[in-house]
PyMOL Python script that loads the backbone (N, CA, C, O; Angstrom):
from pymol import cmd

cmd.read_pdbstr("""\
ATOM      1  N   ASP A   1      76.642  57.229  94.783  1.00  0.00           N
ATOM      2  CA  ASP A   1      77.794  58.083  94.537  1.00  0.00           C
ATOM      3  C   ASP A   1      77.916  59.196  95.570  1.00  0.00           C
ATOM      4  O   ASP A   1      78.880  59.961  95.539  1.00  0.00           O
ATOM      5  N   GLY A   2      76.948  59.300  96.490  1.00  0.00           N
ATOM      6  CA  GLY A   2      77.036  60.257  97.573  1.00  0.00           C
ATOM      7  C   GLY A   2      76.670  61.684  97.221  1.00  0.00           C
ATOM      8  O   GLY A   2      76.696  62.555  98.091  1.00  0.00           O
ATOM      9  N   ILE A   3      76.326  61.948  95.960  1.00  0.00           N
ATOM     10  CA  ILE A   3      75.987  63.309  95.553  1.00  0.00           C
ATOM     11  C   ILE A   3      74.576  63.665  96.004  1.00  0.00           C
ATOM     12  O   ILE A   3      74.316  64.801  96.398  1.00  0.00           O
ATOM     13  N   LEU A   4      73.665  62.698  95.945  1.00  0.00           N
ATOM     14  CA  LEU A   4      72.265  62.907  96.294  1.00  0.00           C
ATOM     15  C   LEU A   4      71.975  62.215  97.618  1.00  0.00           C
ATOM     16  O   LEU A   4      72.294  61.041  97.806  1.00  0.00           O
ATOM     17  N   ARG A   5      71.356  62.976  98.545  1.00  0.00           N
ATOM     18  CA  ARG A   5      70.979  62.409  99.842  1.00  0.00           C
ATOM     19  C   ARG A   5      69.554  62.823 100.152  1.00  0.00           C
ATOM     20  O   ARG A   5      69.191  63.991 100.013  1.00  0.00           O
ATOM     21  N   ILE A   6      68.746  61.856 100.573  1.00  0.00           N
ATOM     22  CA  ILE A   6      67.346  62.115 100.884  1.00  0.00           C
ATOM     23  C   ILE A   6      67.069  61.684 102.316  1.00  0.00           C
ATOM     24  O   ILE A   6      67.392  60.565 102.713  1.00  0.00           O
ATOM     25  N   ASP A   7      66.465  62.585 103.088  1.00  0.00           N
ATOM     26  CA  ASP A   7      66.076  62.292 104.467  1.00  0.00           C
ATOM     27  C   ASP A   7      64.551  62.341 104.522  1.00  0.00           C
ATOM     28  O   ASP A   7      63.954  63.417 104.502  1.00  0.00           O
ATOM     29  N   TYR A   8      63.926  61.160 104.593  1.00  0.00           N
ATOM     30  CA  TYR A   8      62.469  61.101 104.553  1.00  0.00           C
ATOM     31  C   TYR A   8      61.833  61.782 105.757  1.00  0.00           C
ATOM     32  O   TYR A   8      60.861  62.522 105.602  1.00  0.00           O
ATOM     33  N   GLU A   9      62.363  61.545 106.949  1.00  0.00           N
ATOM     34  CA  GLU A   9      61.760  62.112 108.158  1.00  0.00           C
ATOM     35  C   GLU A   9      61.759  63.635 108.135  1.00  0.00           C
ATOM     36  O   GLU A   9      60.787  64.265 108.549  1.00  0.00           O
ATOM     37  N   LYS A  10      62.844  64.223 107.652  1.00  0.00           N
ATOM     38  CA  LYS A  10      62.935  65.688 107.565  1.00  0.00           C
ATOM     39  C   LYS A  10      62.389  66.218 106.246  1.00  0.00           C
ATOM     40  O   LYS A  10      62.265  67.428 106.054  1.00  0.00           O
ATOM     41  N   ARG A  11      62.056  65.281 105.322  1.00  0.00           N
ATOM     42  CA  ARG A  11      61.591  65.644 103.978  1.00  0.00           C
ATOM     43  C   ARG A  11      62.574  66.619 103.334  1.00  0.00           C
ATOM     44  O   ARG A  11      62.207  67.691 102.855  1.00  0.00           O
ATOM     45  N   MET A  12      63.831  66.201 103.345  1.00  0.00           N
ATOM     46  CA  MET A  12      64.912  67.047 102.875  1.00  0.00           C
ATOM     47  C   MET A  12      65.708  66.324 101.792  1.00  0.00           C
ATOM     48  O   MET A  12      65.920  65.113 101.858  1.00  0.00           O
ATOM     49  N   VAL A  13      66.144  67.094 100.796  1.00  0.00           N
ATOM     50  CA  VAL A  13      66.994  66.563  99.733  1.00  0.00           C
ATOM     51  C   VAL A  13      68.254  67.413  99.684  1.00  0.00           C
ATOM     52  O   VAL A  13      68.191  68.642  99.648  1.00  0.00           O
ATOM     53  N   GLU A  14      69.398  66.739  99.684  1.00  0.00           N
ATOM     54  CA  GLU A  14      70.684  67.434  99.554  1.00  0.00           C
ATOM     55  C   GLU A  14      71.365  66.986  98.275  1.00  0.00           C
ATOM     56  O   GLU A  14      71.368  65.802  97.937  1.00  0.00           O
ATOM     57  N   ILE A  15      71.941  67.945  97.572  1.00  0.00           N
ATOM     58  CA  ILE A  15      72.752  67.683  96.391  1.00  0.00           C
ATOM     59  C   ILE A  15      74.141  68.220  96.690  1.00  0.00           C
ATOM     60  O   ILE A  15      74.319  69.413  96.935  1.00  0.00           O
ATOM     61  N   LYS A  16      75.120  67.330  96.667  1.00  0.00           N
ATOM     62  CA  LYS A  16      76.509  67.704  96.963  1.00  0.00           C
ATOM     63  C   LYS A  16      76.604  68.482  98.273  1.00  0.00           C
ATOM     64  O   LYS A  16      77.362  69.447  98.374  1.00  0.00           O
ATOM     65  N   GLY A  17      75.833  68.060  99.275  1.00  0.00           N
ATOM     66  CA  GLY A  17      75.874  68.671 100.592  1.00  0.00           C
ATOM     67  C   GLY A  17      75.042  69.928 100.749  1.00  0.00           C
ATOM     68  O   GLY A  17      74.990  70.501 101.838  1.00  0.00           O
ATOM     69  N   LYS A  18      74.387  70.370  99.674  1.00  0.00           N
ATOM     70  CA  LYS A  18      73.569  71.586  99.730  1.00  0.00           C
ATOM     71  C   LYS A  18      72.090  71.204  99.706  1.00  0.00           C
ATOM     72  O   LYS A  18      71.632  70.477  98.824  1.00  0.00           O
ATOM     73  N   GLU A  19      71.351  71.714 100.704  1.00  0.00           N
ATOM     74  CA  GLU A  19      69.922  71.425 100.767  1.00  0.00           C
ATOM     75  C   GLU A  19      69.196  72.126  99.623  1.00  0.00           C
ATOM     76  O   GLU A  19      69.413  73.309  99.358  1.00  0.00           O
ATOM     77  N   MET A  20      68.331  71.371  98.954  1.00  0.00           N
ATOM     78  CA  MET A  20      67.569  71.906  97.827  1.00  0.00           C
ATOM     79  C   MET A  20      66.095  71.998  98.206  1.00  0.00           C
ATOM     80  O   MET A  20      65.557  71.089  98.839  1.00  0.00           O
ATOM     81  N   PRO A  21      65.438  73.095  97.820  1.00  0.00           N
ATOM     82  CA  PRO A  21      64.007  73.212  98.112  1.00  0.00           C
ATOM     83  C   PRO A  21      63.186  72.314  97.179  1.00  0.00           C
ATOM     84  O   PRO A  21      63.358  72.348  95.961  1.00  0.00           O
ATOM     85  N   PHE A  22      62.310  71.526  97.757  1.00  0.00           N
ATOM     86  CA  PHE A  22      61.416  70.655  96.997  1.00  0.00           C
ATOM     87  C   PHE A  22      59.993  70.909  97.454  1.00  0.00           C
ATOM     88  O   PHE A  22      59.744  71.067  98.650  1.00  0.00           O
ATOM     89  N   THR A  23      59.057  70.950  96.518  1.00  0.00           N
ATOM     90  CA  THR A  23      57.651  71.027  96.900  1.00  0.00           C
ATOM     91  C   THR A  23      57.267  69.671  97.491  1.00  0.00           C
ATOM     92  O   THR A  23      57.956  68.679  97.254  1.00  0.00           O
ATOM     93  N   PRO A  24      56.181  69.617  98.252  1.00  0.00           N
ATOM     94  CA  PRO A  24      55.750  68.317  98.780  1.00  0.00           C
ATOM     95  C   PRO A  24      55.532  67.274  97.673  1.00  0.00           C
ATOM     96  O   PRO A  24      55.901  66.111  97.837  1.00  0.00           O
ATOM     97  N   SER A  25      54.944  67.681  96.564  1.00  0.00           N
ATOM     98  CA  SER A  25      54.705  66.738  95.461  1.00  0.00           C
ATOM     99  C   SER A  25      56.010  66.261  94.846  1.00  0.00           C
ATOM    100  O   SER A  25      56.165  65.071  94.571  1.00  0.00           O
ATOM    101  N   GLU A  26      56.947  67.170  94.627  1.00  0.00           N
ATOM    102  CA  GLU A  26      58.247  66.791  94.071  1.00  0.00           C
ATOM    103  C   GLU A  26      58.952  65.796  94.986  1.00  0.00           C
ATOM    104  O   GLU A  26      59.501  64.795  94.527  1.00  0.00           O
ATOM    105  N   PHE A  27      58.930  66.085  96.288  1.00  0.00           N
ATOM    106  CA  PHE A  27      59.584  65.181  97.239  1.00  0.00           C
ATOM    107  C   PHE A  27      58.936  63.798  97.191  1.00  0.00           C
ATOM    108  O   PHE A  27      59.631  62.783  97.151  1.00  0.00           O
ATOM    109  N   ASP A  28      57.608  63.764  97.195  1.00  0.00           N
ATOM    110  CA  ASP A  28      56.902  62.484  97.204  1.00  0.00           C
ATOM    111  C   ASP A  28      57.160  61.679  95.930  1.00  0.00           C
ATOM    112  O   ASP A  28      57.293  60.457  95.984  1.00  0.00           O
ATOM    113  N   ILE A  29      57.230  62.354  94.795  1.00  0.00           N
ATOM    114  CA  ILE A  29      57.532  61.661  93.535  1.00  0.00           C
ATOM    115  C   ILE A  29      58.941  61.090  93.584  1.00  0.00           C
ATOM    116  O   ILE A  29      59.153  59.922  93.258  1.00  0.00           O
ATOM    117  N   LEU A  30      59.903  61.908  93.990  1.00  0.00           N
ATOM    118  CA  LEU A  30      61.289  61.449  94.072  1.00  0.00           C
ATOM    119  C   LEU A  30      61.409  60.273  95.041  1.00  0.00           C
ATOM    120  O   LEU A  30      62.064  59.278  94.732  1.00  0.00           O
ATOM    121  N   TYR A  31      60.786  60.386  96.199  1.00  0.00           N
ATOM    122  CA  TYR A  31      60.867  59.322  97.201  1.00  0.00           C
ATOM    123  C   TYR A  31      60.201  58.037  96.698  1.00  0.00           C
ATOM    124  O   TYR A  31      60.720  56.941  96.912  1.00  0.00           O
ATOM    125  N   THR A  32      59.061  58.174  96.035  1.00  0.00           N
ATOM    126  CA  THR A  32      58.367  57.004  95.482  1.00  0.00           C
ATOM    127  C   THR A  32      59.241  56.292  94.459  1.00  0.00           C
ATOM    128  O   THR A  32      59.316  55.063  94.449  1.00  0.00           O
ATOM    129  N   LEU A  33      59.901  57.060  93.598  1.00  0.00           N
ATOM    130  CA  LEU A  33      60.807  56.454  92.620  1.00  0.00           C
ATOM    131  C   LEU A  33      61.979  55.772  93.326  1.00  0.00           C
ATOM    132  O   LEU A  33      62.388  54.674  92.950  1.00  0.00           O
ATOM    133  N   LEU A  34      62.511  56.435  94.351  1.00  0.00           N
ATOM    134  CA  LEU A  34      63.668  55.899  95.071  1.00  0.00           C
ATOM    135  C   LEU A  34      63.352  54.569  95.760  1.00  0.00           C
ATOM    136  O   LEU A  34      64.130  53.621  95.658  1.00  0.00           O
ATOM    137  N   ILE A  35      62.233  54.495  96.448  1.00  0.00           N
ATOM    138  CA  ILE A  35      61.922  53.255  97.172  1.00  0.00           C
ATOM    139  C   ILE A  35      61.548  52.120  96.222  1.00  0.00           C
ATOM    140  O   ILE A  35      61.481  50.958  96.621  1.00  0.00           O
ATOM    141  N   ASN A  36      61.306  52.473  94.962  1.00  0.00           N
ATOM    142  CA  ASN A  36      61.040  51.473  93.923  1.00  0.00           C
ATOM    143  C   ASN A  36      62.192  51.427  92.929  1.00  0.00           C
ATOM    144  O   ASN A  36      61.993  51.160  91.743  1.00  0.00           O
ATOM    145  N   LYS A  37      63.396  51.690  93.423  1.00  0.00           N
ATOM    146  CA  LYS A  37      64.586  51.797  92.573  1.00  0.00           C
ATOM    147  C   LYS A  37      64.687  50.637  91.580  1.00  0.00           C
ATOM    148  O   LYS A  37      64.588  49.465  91.941  1.00  0.00           O
ATOM    149  N   GLY A  38      64.887  51.016  90.311  1.00  0.00           N
ATOM    150  CA  GLY A  38      65.038  50.026  89.256  1.00  0.00           C
ATOM    151  C   GLY A  38      63.729  49.546  88.659  1.00  0.00           C
ATOM    152  O   GLY A  38      63.720  48.928  87.594  1.00  0.00           O
ATOM    153  N   LYS A  39      62.614  49.829  89.341  1.00  0.00           N
ATOM    154  CA  LYS A  39      61.293  49.411  88.862  1.00  0.00           C
ATOM    155  C   LYS A  39      60.667  50.565  88.083  1.00  0.00           C
ATOM    156  O   LYS A  39      60.682  51.710  88.535  1.00  0.00           O
ATOM    157  N   VAL A  40      60.121  50.256  86.920  1.00  0.00           N
ATOM    158  CA  VAL A  40      59.462  51.284  86.118  1.00  0.00           C
ATOM    159  C   VAL A  40      58.074  51.535  86.691  1.00  0.00           C
ATOM    160  O   VAL A  40      57.291  50.606  86.888  1.00  0.00           O
ATOM    161  N   LEU A  41      57.782  52.813  86.955  1.00  0.00           N
ATOM    162  CA  LEU A  41      56.462  53.212  87.448  1.00  0.00           C
ATOM    163  C   LEU A  41      55.784  54.062  86.382  1.00  0.00           C
ATOM    164  O   LEU A  41      56.381  54.998  85.851  1.00  0.00           O
ATOM    165  N   SER A  42      54.548  53.736  86.075  1.00  0.00           N
ATOM    166  CA  SER A  42      53.790  54.511  85.095  1.00  0.00           C
ATOM    167  C   SER A  42      53.365  55.842  85.711  1.00  0.00           C
ATOM    168  O   SER A  42      53.420  56.024  86.928  1.00  0.00           O
ATOM    169  N   ARG A  43      52.946  56.754  84.863  1.00  0.00           N
ATOM    170  CA  ARG A  43      52.413  58.028  85.361  1.00  0.00           C
ATOM    171  C   ARG A  43      51.249  57.762  86.312  1.00  0.00           C
ATOM    172  O   ARG A  43      51.135  58.391  87.364  1.00  0.00           O
ATOM    173  N   GLU A  44      50.390  56.821  85.926  1.00  0.00           N
ATOM    174  CA  GLU A  44      49.217  56.505  86.741  1.00  0.00           C
ATOM    175  C   GLU A  44      49.620  55.983  88.120  1.00  0.00           C
ATOM    176  O   GLU A  44      49.004  56.342  89.124  1.00  0.00           O
ATOM    177  N   GLN A  45      50.647  55.140  88.172  1.00  0.00           N
ATOM    178  CA  GLN A  45      51.116  54.625  89.464  1.00  0.00           C
ATOM    179  C   GLN A  45      51.676  55.753  90.323  1.00  0.00           C
ATOM    180  O   GLN A  45      51.426  55.802  91.528  1.00  0.00           O
ATOM    181  N   LEU A  46      52.428  56.653  89.710  1.00  0.00           N
ATOM    182  CA  LEU A  46      52.980  57.785  90.464  1.00  0.00           C
ATOM    183  C   LEU A  46      51.867  58.691  90.966  1.00  0.00           C
ATOM    184  O   LEU A  46      51.892  59.131  92.115  1.00  0.00           O
ATOM    185  N   ILE A  47      50.890  58.971  90.109  1.00  0.00           N
ATOM    186  CA  ILE A  47      49.759  59.814  90.520  1.00  0.00           C
ATOM    187  C   ILE A  47      49.034  59.180  91.701  1.00  0.00           C
ATOM    188  O   ILE A  47      48.730  59.858  92.682  1.00  0.00           O
ATOM    189  N   GLU A  48      48.758  57.888  91.609  1.00  0.00           N
ATOM    190  CA  GLU A  48      48.043  57.199  92.684  1.00  0.00           C
ATOM    191  C   GLU A  48      48.831  57.237  93.988  1.00  0.00           C
ATOM    192  O   GLU A  48      48.258  57.460  95.055  1.00  0.00           O
ATOM    193  N   ASN A  49      50.146  57.021  93.906  1.00  0.00           N
ATOM    194  CA  ASN A  49      50.992  57.020  95.103  1.00  0.00           C
ATOM    195  C   ASN A  49      51.150  58.402  95.713  1.00  0.00           C
ATOM    196  O   ASN A  49      51.198  58.539  96.936  1.00  0.00           O
ATOM    197  N   VAL A  50      51.231  59.419  94.878  1.00  0.00           N
ATOM    198  CA  VAL A  50      51.533  60.765  95.370  1.00  0.00           C
ATOM    199  C   VAL A  50      50.273  61.579  95.651  1.00  0.00           C
ATOM    200  O   VAL A  50      50.170  62.228  96.691  1.00  0.00           O
ATOM    201  N   PHE A  51      49.321  61.544  94.729  1.00  0.00           N
ATOM    202  CA  PHE A  51      48.142  62.403  94.847  1.00  0.00           C
ATOM    203  C   PHE A  51      46.900  61.662  95.323  1.00  0.00           C
ATOM    204  O   PHE A  51      45.924  62.288  95.736  1.00  0.00           O
ATOM    205  N   GLY A  52      46.930  60.350  95.268  1.00  0.00           N
ATOM    206  CA  GLY A  52      45.774  59.561  95.680  1.00  0.00           C
ATOM    207  C   GLY A  52      44.950  59.121  94.485  1.00  0.00           C
ATOM    208  O   GLY A  52      45.057  59.667  93.387  1.00  0.00           O
ATOM    209  N   ILE A  53      44.141  58.135  94.730  1.00  0.00           N
ATOM    210  CA  ILE A  53      43.368  57.521  93.656  1.00  0.00           C
ATOM    211  C   ILE A  53      42.312  58.464  93.088  1.00  0.00           C
ATOM    212  O   ILE A  53      41.881  58.285  91.949  1.00  0.00           O
ATOM    213  N   ASP A  54      41.892  59.455  93.851  1.00  0.00           N
ATOM    214  CA  ASP A  54      40.836  60.368  93.415  1.00  0.00           C
ATOM    215  C   ASP A  54      41.360  61.579  92.653  1.00  0.00           C
ATOM    216  O   ASP A  54      40.598  62.505  92.377  1.00  0.00           O
ATOM    217  N   PHE A  55      42.644  61.591  92.308  1.00  0.00           N
ATOM    218  CA  PHE A  55      43.231  62.719  91.580  1.00  0.00           C
ATOM    219  C   PHE A  55      42.476  62.921  90.275  1.00  0.00           C
ATOM    220  O   PHE A  55      42.289  61.984  89.499  1.00  0.00           O
ATOM    221  N   ASP A  56      42.044  64.158  90.043  1.00  0.00           N
ATOM    222  CA  ASP A  56      41.220  64.455  88.877  1.00  0.00           C
ATOM    223  C   ASP A  56      41.960  65.358  87.891  1.00  0.00           C
ATOM    224  O   ASP A  56      41.335  66.084  87.119  1.00  0.00           O
ATOM    225  N   GLY A  57      43.279  65.310  87.919  1.00  0.00           N
ATOM    226  CA  GLY A  57      44.070  66.162  87.038  1.00  0.00           C
ATOM    227  C   GLY A  57      44.535  65.417  85.808  1.00  0.00           C
ATOM    228  O   GLY A  57      44.087  64.310  85.511  1.00  0.00           O
ATOM    229  N   TYR A  58      45.432  66.047  85.116  1.00  0.00           N
ATOM    230  CA  TYR A  58      45.988  65.548  83.864  1.00  0.00           C
ATOM    231  C   TYR A  58      47.208  64.687  84.168  1.00  0.00           C
ATOM    232  O   TYR A  58      48.034  65.078  84.992  1.00  0.00           O
ATOM    233  N   ASP A  59      47.346  63.520  83.526  1.00  0.00           N
ATOM    234  CA  ASP A  59      48.466  62.630  83.861  1.00  0.00           C
ATOM    235  C   ASP A  59      49.823  63.219  83.499  1.00  0.00           C
ATOM    236  O   ASP A  59      50.847  62.777  84.019  1.00  0.00           O
ATOM    237  N   ARG A  60      49.841  64.206  82.620  1.00  0.00           N
ATOM    238  CA  ARG A  60      51.112  64.848  82.250  1.00  0.00           C
ATOM    239  C   ARG A  60      51.621  65.769  83.360  1.00  0.00           C
ATOM    240  O   ARG A  60      52.725  66.305  83.270  1.00  0.00           O
ATOM    241  N   THR A  61      50.819  65.950  84.397  1.00  0.00           N
ATOM    242  CA  THR A  61      51.271  66.688  85.580  1.00  0.00           C
ATOM    243  C   THR A  61      52.560  66.070  86.106  1.00  0.00           C
ATOM    244  O   THR A  61      53.459  66.784  86.548  1.00  0.00           O
ATOM    245  N   ILE A  62      52.649  64.753  86.058  1.00  0.00           N
ATOM    246  CA  ILE A  62      53.849  64.047  86.513  1.00  0.00           C
ATOM    247  C   ILE A  62      55.057  64.478  85.695  1.00  0.00           C
ATOM    248  O   ILE A  62      56.141  64.673  86.244  1.00  0.00           O
ATOM    249  N   ASP A  63      54.876  64.630  84.381  1.00  0.00           N
ATOM    250  CA  ASP A  63      55.991  65.033  83.511  1.00  0.00           C
ATOM    251  C   ASP A  63      56.561  66.385  83.926  1.00  0.00           C
ATOM    252  O   ASP A  63      57.777  66.580  83.927  1.00  0.00           O
ATOM    253  N   VAL A  64      55.683  67.309  84.275  1.00  0.00           N
ATOM    254  CA  VAL A  64      56.125  68.641  84.709  1.00  0.00           C
ATOM    255  C   VAL A  64      56.919  68.527  86.007  1.00  0.00           C
ATOM    256  O   VAL A  64      57.974  69.146  86.147  1.00  0.00           O
ATOM    257  N   HIS A  65      56.421  67.745  86.944  1.00  0.00           N
ATOM    258  CA  HIS A  65      57.141  67.549  88.208  1.00  0.00           C
ATOM    259  C   HIS A  65      58.495  66.878  87.969  1.00  0.00           C
ATOM    260  O   HIS A  65      59.495  67.269  88.571  1.00  0.00           O
ATOM    261  N   ILE A  66      58.531  65.877  87.101  1.00  0.00           N
ATOM    262  CA  ILE A  66      59.792  65.187  86.793  1.00  0.00           C
ATOM    263  C   ILE A  66      60.790  66.177  86.205  1.00  0.00           C
ATOM    264  O   ILE A  66      61.965  66.174  86.572  1.00  0.00           O
ATOM    265  N   LYS A  67      60.325  67.017  85.300  1.00  0.00           N
ATOM    266  CA  LYS A  67      61.201  68.029  84.699  1.00  0.00           C
ATOM    267  C   LYS A  67      61.785  68.939  85.779  1.00  0.00           C
ATOM    268  O   LYS A  67      62.979  69.237  85.766  1.00  0.00           O
ATOM    269  N   ASN A  68      60.947  69.376  86.707  1.00  0.00           N
ATOM    270  CA  ASN A  68      61.408  70.260  87.786  1.00  0.00           C
ATOM    271  C   ASN A  68      62.373  69.546  88.731  1.00  0.00           C
ATOM    272  O   ASN A  68      63.358  70.136  89.175  1.00  0.00           O
ATOM    273  N   ILE A  69      62.095  68.287  89.037  1.00  0.00           N
ATOM    274  CA  ILE A  69      62.996  67.510  89.902  1.00  0.00           C
ATOM    275  C   ILE A  69      64.346  67.344  89.220  1.00  0.00           C
ATOM    276  O   ILE A  69      65.389  67.511  89.851  1.00  0.00           O
ATOM    277  N   ARG A  70      64.325  67.018  87.942  1.00  0.00           N
ATOM    278  CA  ARG A  70      65.587  66.841  87.205  1.00  0.00           C
ATOM    279  C   ARG A  70      66.423  68.114  87.211  1.00  0.00           C
ATOM    280  O   ARG A  70      67.645  68.058  87.343  1.00  0.00           O
ATOM    281  N   LYS A  71      65.769  69.254  87.067  1.00  0.00           N
ATOM    282  CA  LYS A  71      66.508  70.527  87.100  1.00  0.00           C
ATOM    283  C   LYS A  71      67.249  70.690  88.421  1.00  0.00           C
ATOM    284  O   LYS A  71      68.310  71.313  88.474  1.00  0.00           O
ATOM    285  N   LYS A  72      66.692  70.132  89.477  1.00  0.00           N
ATOM    286  CA  LYS A  72      67.278  70.281  90.807  1.00  0.00           C
ATOM    287  C   LYS A  72      68.354  69.245  91.115  1.00  0.00           C
ATOM    288  O   LYS A  72      69.299  69.540  91.846  1.00  0.00           O
ATOM    289  N   ILE A  73      68.225  68.027  90.565  1.00  0.00           N
ATOM    290  CA  ILE A  73      69.151  66.969  90.995  1.00  0.00           C
ATOM    291  C   ILE A  73      70.109  66.471  89.925  1.00  0.00           C
ATOM    292  O   ILE A  73      71.115  65.838  90.245  1.00  0.00           O
ATOM    293  N   GLU A  74      69.819  66.742  88.683  1.00  0.00           N
ATOM    294  CA  GLU A  74      70.660  66.214  87.605  1.00  0.00           C
ATOM    295  C   GLU A  74      71.698  67.242  87.172  1.00  0.00           C
ATOM    296  O   GLU A  74      71.394  68.428  87.052  1.00  0.00           O
ATOM    297  N   GLU A  75      72.915  66.785  86.941  1.00  0.00           N
ATOM    298  CA  GLU A  75      73.941  67.675  86.403  1.00  0.00           C
ATOM    299  C   GLU A  75      73.642  68.010  84.952  1.00  0.00           C
ATOM    300  O   GLU A  75      73.870  69.138  84.515  1.00  0.00           O
ATOM    301  N   ASP A  76      73.134  67.044  84.203  1.00  0.00           N
ATOM    302  CA  ASP A  76      72.802  67.222  82.793  1.00  0.00           C
ATOM    303  C   ASP A  76      71.394  66.679  82.583  1.00  0.00           C
ATOM    304  O   ASP A  76      71.195  65.466  82.519  1.00  0.00           O
ATOM    305  N   THR A  77      70.414  67.582  82.476  1.00  0.00           N
ATOM    306  CA  THR A  77      69.022  67.141  82.368  1.00  0.00           C
ATOM    307  C   THR A  77      68.734  66.412  81.058  1.00  0.00           C
ATOM    308  O   THR A  77      67.748  65.682  80.962  1.00  0.00           O
ATOM    309  N   ARG A  78      69.583  66.602  80.051  1.00  0.00           N
ATOM    310  CA  ARG A  78      69.385  65.892  78.775  1.00  0.00           C
ATOM    311  C   ARG A  78      69.872  64.447  78.858  1.00  0.00           C
ATOM    312  O   ARG A  78      69.457  63.595  78.073  1.00  0.00           O
ATOM    313  N   ASN A  79      70.744  64.187  79.807  1.00  0.00           N
ATOM    314  CA  ASN A  79      71.270  62.835  80.030  1.00  0.00           C
ATOM    315  C   ASN A  79      71.181  62.496  81.516  1.00  0.00           C
ATOM    316  O   ASN A  79      72.203  62.369  82.190  1.00  0.00           O
ATOM    317  N   PRO A  80      69.958  62.351  82.025  1.00  0.00           N
ATOM    318  CA  PRO A  80      69.800  62.122  83.464  1.00  0.00           C
ATOM    319  C   PRO A  80      70.383  60.787  83.904  1.00  0.00           C
ATOM    320  O   PRO A  80      70.377  59.804  83.162  1.00  0.00           O
ATOM    321  N   LYS A  81      70.890  60.784  85.140  1.00  0.00           N
ATOM    322  CA  LYS A  81      71.399  59.525  85.688  1.00  0.00           C
ATOM    323  C   LYS A  81      70.573  59.042  86.875  1.00  0.00           C
ATOM    324  O   LYS A  81      70.697  57.885  87.278  1.00  0.00           O
ATOM    325  N   TYR A  82      69.742  59.897  87.434  1.00  0.00           N
ATOM    326  CA  TYR A  82      68.909  59.490  88.565  1.00  0.00           C
ATOM    327  C   TYR A  82      67.501  59.087  88.118  1.00  0.00           C
ATOM    328  O   TYR A  82      67.075  57.955  88.346  1.00  0.00           O
ATOM    329  N   ILE A  83      66.791  60.006  87.489  1.00  0.00           N
ATOM    330  CA  ILE A  83      65.428  59.717  87.054  1.00  0.00           C
ATOM    331  C   ILE A  83      65.448  59.461  85.552  1.00  0.00           C
ATOM    332  O   ILE A  83      65.697  60.357  84.746  1.00  0.00           O
ATOM    333  N   LEU A  84      65.179  58.210  85.210  1.00  0.00           N
ATOM    334  CA  LEU A  84      65.257  57.784  83.819  1.00  0.00           C
ATOM    335  C   LEU A  84      63.862  57.619  83.229  1.00  0.00           C
ATOM    336  O   LEU A  84      62.945  57.135  83.893  1.00  0.00           O
ATOM    337  N   THR A  85      63.717  58.029  81.974  1.00  0.00           N
ATOM    338  CA  THR A  85      62.463  57.859  81.254  1.00  0.00           C
ATOM    339  C   THR A  85      62.476  56.515  80.547  1.00  0.00           C
ATOM    340  O   THR A  85      63.452  56.158  79.887  1.00  0.00           O
ATOM    341  N   VAL A  86      61.397  55.779  80.687  1.00  0.00           N
ATOM    342  CA  VAL A  86      61.205  54.549  79.927  1.00  0.00           C
ATOM    343  C   VAL A  86      60.070  54.863  78.951  1.00  0.00           C
ATOM    344  O   VAL A  86      58.899  54.914  79.328  1.00  0.00           O
ATOM    345  N   THR A  87      60.444  55.070  77.698  1.00  0.00           N
ATOM    346  CA  THR A  87      59.521  55.557  76.681  1.00  0.00           C
ATOM    347  C   THR A  87      58.231  54.745  76.634  1.00  0.00           C
ATOM    348  O   THR A  87      58.236  53.515  76.605  1.00  0.00           O
ATOM    349  N   LYS A  88      57.129  55.487  76.628  1.00  0.00           N
ATOM    350  CA  LYS A  88      55.766  54.948  76.553  1.00  0.00           C
ATOM    351  C   LYS A  88      55.370  54.083  77.748  1.00  0.00           C
ATOM    352  O   LYS A  88      54.342  53.407  77.720  1.00  0.00           O
ATOM    353  N   VAL A  89      56.195  54.112  78.796  1.00  0.00           N
ATOM    354  CA  VAL A  89      55.863  53.328  79.992  1.00  0.00           C
ATOM    355  C   VAL A  89      55.804  54.218  81.222  1.00  0.00           C
ATOM    356  O   VAL A  89      54.774  54.272  81.894  1.00  0.00           O
ATOM    357  N   GLY A  90      56.901  54.925  81.533  1.00  0.00           N
ATOM    358  CA  GLY A  90      56.934  55.766  82.726  1.00  0.00           C
ATOM    359  C   GLY A  90      58.343  56.168  83.091  1.00  0.00           C
ATOM    360  O   GLY A  90      59.155  56.508  82.230  1.00  0.00           O
ATOM    361  N   TYR A  91      58.623  56.124  84.391  1.00  0.00           N
ATOM    362  CA  TYR A  91      59.905  56.573  84.917  1.00  0.00           C
ATOM    363  C   TYR A  91      60.446  55.560  85.912  1.00  0.00           C
ATOM    364  O   TYR A  91      59.701  54.771  86.493  1.00  0.00           O
ATOM    365  N   LYS A  92      61.768  55.602  86.095  1.00  0.00           N
ATOM    366  CA  LYS A  92      62.377  54.785  87.139  1.00  0.00           C
ATOM    367  C   LYS A  92      63.573  55.529  87.711  1.00  0.00           C
ATOM    368  O   LYS A  92      64.173  56.380  87.055  1.00  0.00           O
ATOM    369  N   PHE A  93      63.906  55.184  88.959  1.00  0.00           N
ATOM    370  CA  PHE A  93      65.101  55.727  89.599  1.00  0.00           C
ATOM    371  C   PHE A  93      66.239  54.796  89.252  1.00  0.00           C
ATOM    372  O   PHE A  93      66.175  53.596  89.522  1.00  0.00           O
ATOM    373  N   GLY A  94      67.285  55.348  88.650  1.00  0.00           N
ATOM    374  CA  GLY A  94      68.368  54.500  88.193  1.00  0.00           C
ATOM    375  C   GLY A  94      69.721  54.807  88.787  1.00  0.00           C
ATOM    376  O   GLY A  94      70.696  54.118  88.486  1.00  0.00           O
ATOM    377  N   GLY A  95      69.805  55.831  89.629  1.00  0.00           N
ATOM    378  CA  GLY A  95      71.103  56.231  90.154  1.00  0.00           C
ATOM    379  C   GLY A  95      71.424  55.628  91.499  1.00  0.00           C
ATOM    380  O   GLY A  95      70.589  54.974  92.124  1.00  0.00           O
ATOM    381  N   ASP A  96      72.647  55.858  91.934  1.00  0.00           N
ATOM    382  CA  ASP A  96      73.083  55.454  93.266  1.00  0.00           C
ATOM    383  C   ASP A  96      73.073  56.672  94.167  1.00  0.00           C
ATOM    384  O   ASP A  96      73.453  57.767  93.754  1.00  0.00           O
ATOM    385  N   ILE A  97      72.635  56.473  95.404  1.00  0.00           N
ATOM    386  CA  ILE A  97      72.706  57.582  96.365  1.00  0.00           C
ATOM    387  C   ILE A  97      73.451  57.118  97.587  1.00  0.00           C
ATOM    388  O   ILE A  97      73.631  57.889  98.530  1.00  0.00           O
TER     389      ILE A  97
END
""", "prot")
cmd.dss("prot")
cmd.show_as("cartoon", "prot")
cmd.util.cbc("prot")
cmd.orient("prot")
């Protein structure tokens, strides 16, 4: 839909033409979901892809990052169109960019 634009080389995210600040972890999570568009990724898969296999944190860390990403890219965080929750499984990227 052209509202969301991601530039991997510049590690930049634009919403409606406005650059949004993303932490490195937020960017990596969003990009990982995007390149796996339509595929459900578990918290564990996201942690492994973003933080590495040796991550010793809490798996709900991903939930906090997802919440923060949604605040930045979704018009309505209660009804997201980009990052979708698949209950008891994980997350997937479901929008068009």
